[in-house]
C-alpha positions as a Python dict, from the first residue, in 0.01 Angstrom:
ca = {
    (1, 'X'): (0, 0, 0),
    (2, 'X'): (-156, 174, 298),
    (3, 'X'): (-514, 269, 385),
    (4, 'X'): (-677, 494, 127),
    (5, 'X'): (-418, 408, -134),
    (6, 'X'): (-496, 220, -454),
    (7, 'X'): (-313, 68, -744),
    (8, 'X'): (-314, 300, -1043),
    (9, 'X'): (-227, 262, -1409),
    (10, 'X'): (55, 509, -1471),
    (11, 'X'): (239, 612, -1785),
    (12, 'X'): (584, 756, -1712),
    (13, 'X'): (687, 967, -2011),
    (14, 'X'): (1063, 1014, -2060),
    (15, 'X'): (1295, 721, -1991),
    (16, 'X'): (1627, 854, -1874),
    (17, 'X'): (1747, 907, -1518),
    (18, 'X'): (1439, 1078, -1377),
    (19, 'X'): (1184, 871, -1567),
    (20, 'X'): (1348, 533, -1505),
    (21, 'X'): (1381, 597, -1133),
    (22, 'X'): (1023, 724, -1113),
    (23, 'X'): (880, 432, -1309),
    (24, 'X'): (1074, 160, -1129),
    (25, 'X'): (989, 301, -786),
    (26, 'X'): (619, 343, -866),
    (27, 'X'): (612, -19, -982),
    (28, 'X'): (781, -127, -659),
    (29, 'X'): (505, 53, -468),
    (30, 'X'): (246, -162, -645),
    (31, 'X'): (133, 52, -937),
    (32, 'X'): (104, -75, -1293),
    (33, 'X'): (358, 130, -1489),
    (34, 'X'): (425, 168, -1861),
    (35, 'X'): (735, 366, -1952),
    (36, 'X'): (701, 570, -2271),
    (37, 'X'): (978, 720, -2483),
    (38, 'X'): (988, 789, -2857),
    (39, 'X'): (1351, 673, -2875),
    (40, 'X'): (1292, 324, -3014),
    (41, 'X'): (1651, 213, -2961),
    (42, 'X'): (1634, 309, -2594),
    (43, 'X'): (1303, 131, -2547),
    (44, 'X'): (1435, -180, -2722),
    (45, 'X'): (1733, -190, -2486),
    (46, 'X'): (1506, -156, -2182),
    (47, 'X'): (1278, -431, -2311),
    (48, 'X'): (1587, -652, -2334),
    (49, 'X'): (1706, -574, -1984),
    (50, 'X'): (1971, -315, -2072),
    (51, 'X'): (1962, -8, -1849),
    (52, 'X'): (2128, 286, -2030),
    (53, 'X'): (2281, 452, -1723),
    (54, 'X'): (2440, 376, -1389),
    (55, 'X'): (2243, 431, -1070),
    (56, 'X'): (2300, 200, -771),
    (57, 'X'): (2021, -60, -754),
    (58, 'X'): (1827, 70, -1054),
    (59, 'X'): (1914, -207, -1300),
    (60, 'X'): (1813, -472, -1046),
    (61, 'X'): (1487, -296, -958),
    (62, 'X'): (1387, -255, -1322),
    (63, 'X'): (1454, -625, -1385),
    (64, 'X'): (1257, -724, -1075),
    (65, 'X'): (952, -514, -1159),
    (66, 'X'): (958, -612, -1526),
    (67, 'X'): (962, -976, -1417),
    (68, 'X'): (665, -915, -1185),
    (69, 'X'): (466, -761, -1471),
    (70, 'X'): (435, -426, -1296),
    (71, 'X'): (675, -243, -1531),
    (72, 'X'): (694, -243, -1910),
    (73, 'X'): (823, -13, -2183),
    (74, 'X'): (697, 109, -2520),
    (75, 'X'): (760, 374, -2784),
    (76, 'X'): (391, 387, -2884),
    (77, 'X'): (189, 663, -2718),
    (78, 'X'): (-147, 500, -2790),
    (79, 'X'): (-40, 179, -2619),
    (80, 'X'): (106, 361, -2319),
    (81, 'X'): (-191, 592, -2261),
    (82, 'X'): (-491, 378, -2357),
    (83, 'X'): (-557, 276, -1995),
    (84, 'X'): (-350, 534, -1810),
    (85, 'X'): (-510, 710, -1515),
    (86, 'X'): (-197, 919, -1464),
    (87, 'X'): (62, 1057, -1704),
    (88, 'X'): (384, 1131, -1516),
    (89, 'X'): (593, 1370, -1727),
    (90, 'X'): (951, 1289, -1626),
    (91, 'X'): (1200, 1403, -1888),
    (92, 'X'): (1543, 1512, -1774),
    (93, 'X'): (1533, 1875, -1888),
    (94, 'X'): (1821, 1935, -2133),
    (95, 'X'): (2063, 2211, -2030),
    (96, 'X'): (2309, 2372, -2271),
    (97, 'X'): (2668, 2477, -2204),
    (98, 'X'): (2543, 2811, -2067),
    (99, 'X'): (2316, 2635, -1812),
    (100, 'X'): (2002, 2738, -2001),
    (101, 'X'): (1722, 2479, -2000),
    (102, 'X'): (1562, 2369, -2328),
    (103, 'X'): (1197, 2431, -2245),
    (104, 'X'): (1092, 2394, -2609),
    (105, 'X'): (1198, 2028, -2587),
    (106, 'X'): (951, 1975, -2301),
    (107, 'X'): (670, 2159, -2480),
    (108, 'X'): (714, 1958, -2800),
    (109, 'X'): (702, 1626, -2617),
    (110, 'X'): (392, 1722, -2420),
    (111, 'X'): (209, 1834, -2733),
    (112, 'X'): (292, 1503, -2903),
    (113, 'X'): (81, 1304, -2657),
    (114, 'X'): (-212, 1539, -2586),
    (115, 'X'): (-436, 1369, -2843),
    (116, 'X'): (-389, 1031, -2672),
    (117, 'X'): (-496, 1139, -2322),
    (118, 'X'): (-813, 992, -2172),
    (119, 'X'): (-1083, 1198, -2005),
    (120, 'X'): (-1003, 1272, -1638),
    (121, 'X'): (-638, 1173, -1666),
    (122, 'X'): (-407, 1312, -1400),
    (123, 'X'): (-95, 1480, -1538),
    (124, 'X'): (204, 1513, -1304),
    (125, 'X'): (498, 1729, -1414),
    (126, 'X'): (834, 1656, -1250),
    (127, 'X'): (1065, 1784, -1524),
    (128, 'X'): (1239, 2101, -1412),
    (129, 'X'): (1095, 2406, -1587),
    (130, 'X'): (1045, 2774, -1502),
    (131, 'X'): (747, 2903, -1307),
    (132, 'X'): (450, 2929, -1540),
    (133, 'X'): (541, 2631, -1759),
    (134, 'X'): (260, 2408, -1630),
    (135, 'X'): (7, 2688, -1668),
    (136, 'X'): (118, 2720, -2028),
    (137, 'X'): (72, 2345, -2081),
    (138, 'X'): (-276, 2364, -1928),
    (139, 'X'): (-376, 2630, -2180),
    (140, 'X'): (-225, 2424, -2463),
    (141, 'X'): (-422, 2120, -2351),
    (142, 'X'): (-752, 2311, -2327),
    (143, 'X'): (-698, 2455, -2673),
    (144, 'X'): (-627, 2113, -2828),
    (145, 'X'): (-872, 1906, -2623),
    (146, 'X'): (-1166, 2122, -2511),
    (147, 'X'): (-1374, 1803, -2491),
    (148, 'X'): (-1152, 1649, -2220),
    (149, 'X'): (-1105, 1719, -1852),
    (150, 'X'): (-767, 1649, -1697),
    (151, 'X'): (-609, 1724, -1360),
    (152, 'X'): (-270, 1896, -1355),
    (153, 'X'): (-11, 1876, -1079),
    (154, 'X'): (346, 1985, -1019),
    (155, 'X'): (568, 1757, -813),
    (156, 'X'): (923, 1887, -864),
    (157, 'X'): (1186, 1620, -920),
    (158, 'X'): (1385, 1512, -617),
    (159, 'X'): (1647, 1321, -816),
    (160, 'X'): (1964, 1268, -612),
    (161, 'X'): (2216, 1096, -838),
    (162, 'X'): (2383, 805, -663),
    (163, 'X'): (2099, 752, -417),
    (164, 'X'): (1799, 822, -635),
    (165, 'X'): (1596, 515, -535),
    (166, 'X'): (1610, 594, -164),
    (167, 'X'): (1537, 962, -230),
    (168, 'X'): (1218, 869, -419),
    (169, 'X'): (1099, 598, -180),
    (170, 'X'): (1193, 777, 142),
    (171, 'X'): (1161, 1151, 72),
    (172, 'X'): (1188, 1425, 335),
    (173, 'X'): (846, 1526, 206),
    (174, 'X'): (678, 1558, -132),
    (175, 'X'): (596, 1899, -276),
    (176, 'X'): (271, 1888, -476),
    (177, 'X'): (114, 2182, -655),
    (178, 'X'): (-250, 2155, -768),
    (179, 'X'): (-523, 2389, -890),
    (180, 'X'): (-809, 2303, -654),
    (181, 'X'): (-952, 2062, -398),
    (182, 'X'): (-1085, 1831, -669),
    (183, 'X'): (-733, 1787, -808),
    (184, 'X'): (-597, 1729, -459),
    (185, 'X'): (-851, 1452, -400),
    (186, 'X'): (-761, 1293, -734),
    (187, 'X'): (-386, 1285, -667),
    (188, 'X'): (-397, 1204, -294),
    (189, 'X'): (-409, 823, -334),
    (190, 'X'): (-110, 831, -568),
    (191, 'X'): (115, 1044, -348),
    (192, 'X'): (-4, 880, -24),
    (193, 'X'): (131, 554, -166),
    (194, 'X'): (478, 713, -165),
    (195, 'X'): (483, 913, 159),
    (196, 'X'): (262, 1049, 436),
    (197, 'X'): (460, 1373, 439),
    (198, 'X'): (285, 1576, 170),
    (199, 'X'): (306, 1952, 123),
    (200, 'X'): (13, 2074, -89),
    (201, 'X'): (23, 2417, -249),
    (202, 'X'): (-54, 2611, -567),
    (203, 'X'): (113, 2490, -886),
    (204, 'X'): (313, 2811, -920),
    (205, 'X'): (427, 2784, -558),
    (206, 'X'): (551, 2429, -619),
    (207, 'X'): (739, 2540, -930),
    (208, 'X'): (897, 2828, -738),
    (209, 'X'): (985, 2604, -444),
    (210, 'X'): (1216, 2398, -665),
    (211, 'X'): (1387, 2713, -794),
    (212, 'X'): (1424, 2838, -438),
    (213, 'X'): (1568, 2512, -302),
    (214, 'X'): (1834, 2479, -570),
    (215, 'X'): (1922, 2848, -555),
    (216, 'X'): (1955, 2833, -176),
    (217, 'X'): (2187, 2533, -209),
    (218, 'X'): (2394, 2716, -471),
    (219, 'X'): (2421, 3022, -247),
    (220, 'X'): (2526, 2798, 43),
    (221, 'X'): (2803, 2635, -162),
    (222, 'X'): (2936, 2973, -272),
    (223, 'X'): (2919, 3112, 81),
    (224, 'X'): (3113, 2815, 221),
    (225, 'X'): (3382, 2846, -45),
    (226, 'X'): (3420, 3222, 0),
    (227, 'X'): (3459, 3174, 376),
    (228, 'X'): (3714, 2899, 301),
    (229, 'X'): (3916, 3132, 77),
    (230, 'X'): (3944, 3380, 362),
    (231, 'X'): (4041, 3099, 600),
    (232, 'X'): (4330, 3002, 372),
    (233, 'X'): (4481, 3348, 413),
    (234, 'X'): (4439, 3369, 790),
    (235, 'X'): (4543, 3025, 909),
    (236, 'X'): (4188, 2932, 1009),
    (237, 'X'): (4061, 2580, 925),
    (238, 'X'): (3746, 2594, 712),
    (239, 'X'): (3648, 2243, 821),
    (240, 'X'): (3646, 2359, 1182),
    (241, 'X'): (3441, 2665, 1088),
    (242, 'X'): (3200, 2431, 908),
    (243, 'X'): (3159, 2230, 1228),
    (244, 'X'): (3084, 2548, 1419),
    (245, 'X'): (2820, 2650, 1167),
    (246, 'X'): (2647, 2312, 1149),
    (247, 'X'): (2617, 2281, 1526),
    (248, 'X'): (2427, 2611, 1534),
    (249, 'X'): (2057, 2526, 1578),
    (250, 'X'): (1950, 2794, 1331),
    (251, 'X'): (2163, 2632, 1059),
    (252, 'X'): (2182, 2254, 1115),
    (253, 'X'): (2400, 1951, 1029),
    (254, 'X'): (2270, 1897, 675),
    (255, 'X'): (2341, 2249, 549),
    (256, 'X'): (2542, 2277, 227),
    (257, 'X'): (2837, 2440, 400),
    (258, 'X'): (3125, 2204, 332),
    (259, 'X'): (3427, 2375, 173),
    (260, 'X'): (3519, 2205, -153),
    (261, 'X'): (3473, 2215, -527),
    (262, 'X'): (3249, 2461, -706),
    (263, 'X'): (2906, 2331, -799),
    (264, 'X'): (2875, 2193, -1151),
    (265, 'X'): (2649, 1973, -1363),
    (266, 'X'): (2401, 2241, -1466),
    (267, 'X'): (2128, 2161, -1211),
    (268, 'X'): (2186, 2440, -959),
    (269, 'X'): (2301, 2689, -1222),
    (270, 'X'): (1986, 2622, -1426),
    (271, 'X'): (1763, 2741, -1142),
    (272, 'X'): (1983, 3040, -1069),
    (273, 'X'): (1945, 3136, -1435),
    (274, 'X'): (1567, 3086, -1420),
    (275, 'X'): (1544, 3333, -1131),
    (276, 'X'): (1784, 3582, -1290),
    (277, 'X'): (1571, 3579, -1605),
    (278, 'X'): (1248, 3619, -1409),
    (279, 'X'): (1390, 3904, -1202),
    (280, 'X'): (1492, 4079, -1522),
    (281, 'X'): (1146, 4030, -1671),
    (282, 'X'): (986, 4201, -1372),
    (283, 'X'): (1265, 4458, -1331),
    (284, 'X'): (1376, 4329, -990),
    (285, 'X'): (1744, 4374, -890),
    (286, 'X'): (1808, 4025, -739),
    (287, 'X'): (2162, 4126, -638),
    (288, 'X'): (2233, 3813, -432),
    (289, 'X'): (2107, 3564, -690),
    (290, 'X'): (2298, 3734, -972),
    (291, 'X'): (2621, 3717, -771),
    (292, 'X'): (2609, 3339, -734),
    (293, 'X'): (2732, 3251, -1083),
    (294, 'X'): (3017, 3503, -1056),
    (295, 'X'): (3130, 3357, -724),
    (296, 'X'): (3105, 2998, -845),
    (297, 'X'): (3286, 3071, -1172),
    (298, 'X'): (3578, 3219, -981),
    (299, 'X'): (3597, 2919, -746),
    (300, 'X'): (3604, 2678, -1042),
    (301, 'X'): (3957, 2802, -1108),
    (302, 'X'): (4073, 2719, -751),
    (303, 'X'): (4228, 2385, -852),
    (304, 'X'): (4417, 2537, -1144),
    (305, 'X'): (4544, 2821, -928),
    (306, 'X'): (4682, 2575, -672),
    (307, 'X'): (4844, 2364, -945),
    (308, 'X'): (5012, 2669, -1092),
    (309, 'X'): (5131, 2781, -748),
    (310, 'X'): (5320, 2453, -714),
    (311, 'X'): (5417, 2371, -1075),
    (312, 'X'): (5465, 2713, -1226),
    (313, 'X'): (5380, 2594, -1577),
    (314, 'X'): (5151, 2315, -1699),
    (315, 'X'): (5354, 2237, -2011),
    (316, 'X'): (5476, 1877, -2027),
    (317, 'X'): (5341, 1810, -1676),
    (318, 'X'): (5141, 1495, -1608),
    (319, 'X'): (4829, 1564, -1405),
    (320, 'X'): (4620, 1274, -1275),
    (321, 'X'): (4251, 1338, -1215),
    (322, 'X'): (4082, 1081, -992),
    (323, 'X'): (3706, 1081, -1022),
    (324, 'X'): (3563, 1200, -1353),
    (325, 'X'): (3187, 1181, -1302),
    (326, 'X'): (2959, 1466, -1202),
    (327, 'X'): (2927, 1312, -854),
    (328, 'X'): (2976, 969, -691),
    (329, 'X'): (2711, 706, -758),
    (330, 'X'): (2655, 804, -1121),
    (331, 'X'): (2828, 761, -1456),
    (332, 'X'): (2730, 1108, -1580),
    (333, 'X'): (3023, 1292, -1737),
    (334, 'X'): (2833, 1579, -1897),
    (335, 'X'): (2918, 1912, -1734),
    (336, 'X'): (3124, 1743, -1463),
    (337, 'X'): (3384, 1964, -1297),
    (338, 'X'): (3654, 1702, -1363),
    (339, 'X'): (3589, 1706, -1738),
    (340, 'X'): (3583, 2086, -1751),
    (341, 'X'): (3911, 2092, -1555),
    (342, 'X'): (4073, 1837, -1787),
    (343, 'X'): (3982, 2042, -2094),
    (344, 'X'): (4133, 2356, -1942),
    (345, 'X'): (4455, 2183, -1830),
    (346, 'X'): (4496, 2011, -2168),
    (347, 'X'): (4457, 2346, -2344),
    (348, 'X'): (4742, 2482, -2131),
    (349, 'X'): (4980, 2204, -2235),
    (350, 'X'): (4933, 1947, -1959),
    (351, 'X'): (4917, 1572, -2017),
    (352, 'X'): (4597, 1466, -1840),
    (353, 'X'): (4541, 1110, -1722),
    (354, 'X'): (4227, 1002, -1544),
    (355, 'X'): (4057, 721, -1358),
    (356, 'X'): (3702, 667, -1240),
    (357, 'X'): (3569, 341, -1095),
    (358, 'X'): (3254, 338, -1311),
    (359, 'X'): (3391, 485, -1634),
    (360, 'X'): (3528, 219, -1868),
    (361, 'X'): (3536, 433, -2181),
    (362, 'X'): (3492, 800, -2265),
    (363, 'X'): (3347, 979, -2570),
    (364, 'X'): (3576, 1009, -2869),
    (365, 'X'): (3620, 1383, -2830),
    (366, 'X'): (3730, 1347, -2468),
    (367, 'X'): (3967, 1059, -2540),
    (368, 'X'): (4202, 1309, -2705),
    (369, 'X'): (4205, 1512, -2385),
    (370, 'X'): (4197, 1253, -2105),
    (371, 'X'): (4412, 940, -2115),
    (372, 'X'): (4181, 699, -1932),
    (373, 'X'): (4356, 450, -1703),
    (374, 'X'): (4233, 115, -1571),
    (375, 'X'): (4297, 189, -1205),
    (376, 'X'): (4422, 456, -967),
    (377, 'X'): (4773, 309, -953),
    (378, 'X'): (4817, 345, -1330),
    (379, 'X'): (4688, 701, -1319),
    (380, 'X'): (4915, 804, -1033),
    (381, 'X'): (5231, 650, -1181),
    (382, 'X'): (5481, 929, -1252),
    (383, 'X'): (5216, 1199, -1204),
    (384, 'X'): (5335, 1547, -1115),
    (385, 'X'): (5006, 1620, -941),
    (386, 'X'): (4712, 1411, -824),
    (387, 'X'): (4373, 1583, -812),
    (388, 'X'): (4085, 1410, -634),
    (389, 'X'): (3763, 1555, -773),
    (390, 'X'): (3483, 1300, -724),
    (391, 'X'): (3440, 1150, -377),
    (392, 'X'): (3435, 780, -464),
    (393, 'X'): (3471, 554, -155),
    (394, 'X'): (3741, 357, -337),
    (395, 'X'): (3977, 651, -296),
    (396, 'X'): (3967, 610, 82),
    (397, 'X'): (4182, 298, 39),
    (398, 'X'): (4491, 493, -68),
    (399, 'X'): (4815, 425, 115),
    (400, 'X'): (5164, 573, 111),
    (401, 'X'): (5272, 315, -146),
    (402, 'X'): (5046, 483, -402),
    (403, 'X'): (5160, 832, -308),
    (404, 'X'): (5521, 725, -361),
    (405, 'X'): (5448, 652, -728),
    (406, 'X'): (5436, 1026, -796),
    (407, 'X'): (5721, 1234, -933),
    (408, 'X'): (5635, 1519, -700),
    (409, 'X'): (5446, 1473, -377),
    (410, 'X'): (5147, 1697, -444),
    (411, 'X'): (4787, 1594, -384),
    (412, 'X'): (4511, 1847, -444),
    (413, 'X'): (4197, 1728, -269),
    (414, 'X'): (3957, 2025, -273),
    (415, 'X'): (3691, 1848, -67),
    (416, 'X'): (3937, 1723, 196),
    (417, 'X'): (3807, 1374, 117),
    (418, 'X'): (4122, 1178, 208),
    (419, 'X'): (4251, 1422, 472),
    (420, 'X'): (4242, 1157, 746),
    (421, 'X'): (4462, 925, 537),
    (422, 'X'): (4742, 1173, 484),
    (423, 'X'): (5039, 1068, 698),
    (424, 'X'): (5324, 1098, 447),
    (425, 'X'): (5558, 1367, 587),
    (426, 'X'): (5703, 1470, 252),
    (427, 'X'): (5362, 1520, 94),
    (428, 'X'): (5222, 1856, -9),
    (429, 'X'): (4850, 1814, 56),
    (430, 'X'): (4607, 2092, -37),
    (431, 'X'): (4235, 2123, 30),
    (432, 'X'): (3991, 2413, 15),
    (433, 'X'): (3999, 2627, 327),
    (434, 'X'): (4331, 2498, 457),
    (435, 'X'): (4638, 2724, 452),
    (436, 'X'): (4922, 2583, 241),
    (437, 'X'): (5294, 2643, 254),
    (438, 'X'): (5496, 2478, -22),
    (439, 'X'): (5737, 2223, 127),
    (440, 'X'): (6085, 2357, 179),
    (441, 'X'): (5973, 2720, 197),
    (442, 'X'): (5912, 2926, 508),
}
């Protein structure tokens, strides 16, 4: 730890992706961390070295910090909070099929542990919730514990699935919302142990910043895909347009402007929905924000439209989907574009086979929709169409021998992920933003 930083006793509440990454990284930085979750089965697995999810390096880091004595797990709130100087509230906020966050879930869990908090405990909220949520929790705390003084802070989650450890340990900066200077002084040693790039602001500003970031990214994705759709009609190359945009100093190389699949997973849509709801509450038009979901929903059908253009009908066609997870570097299937696509194709009569390098089994309900294969070769065998959805590095090893396994020579690669590998002359290769003429037709 650096100058002015000190080891703190921290309880991380909520032990799924966000909480496990937060707890393991804080332990690595030298803090004494107890992970708390009321799911006894989950806690038992963690105590026995079983990490419940896939995140590169996480299992090893948890084992290392548990061995060092810096990280432990419990399902007992009294044990977790008896010596805690900081409670880090780190639940992954549940999102339903309509991309609406379950805020009641967060409220219930916070209220369960209020009675166990020590005087002058710092409470950091990272779970994604609408502006005003932390203020509501402050009022709830004061009502239940008028005898206690606690410091509240908002540090919006920066969870990047697939590279979550690096994102936590080496952030661009950390957004921290606090009420006053006293709270800032309390939390400074904790956040200085993570980064020297700290952006302090009001709690409500920090909450809104997270909404604004995700909404801006969602708008960028939709903008790129709408430009790409126009490119397809005019013979322009969307990838070249992307290069032109990103080399503009007012835009920059990291902008979310790559033509490809629609955004999915619930994260970006959740924040769009937060802002739409807030704009409605205050009778603000929010035309741009409201348009995002419409644009993205239309682009979600891009893959199906291209399949139909080539196949005509989906009935009795074998469609291979390569990459099933929400994004590379994670084993999350929930709300993934690949799973949503498979359900739609299956409903239209297609036989859907799939492969993903980290998925060894799929939920029972999905197993009737996706025929999971052991490797890409098995999935591609006799396929009418290959669709590359998730950008796993393994797919960059494809050669013409694999392409030749197909009945028809059609690869739909919306992100243009394997574009540089495509050399087969009799292959119909389609990506977003690239004009396509079906082979044999003028």
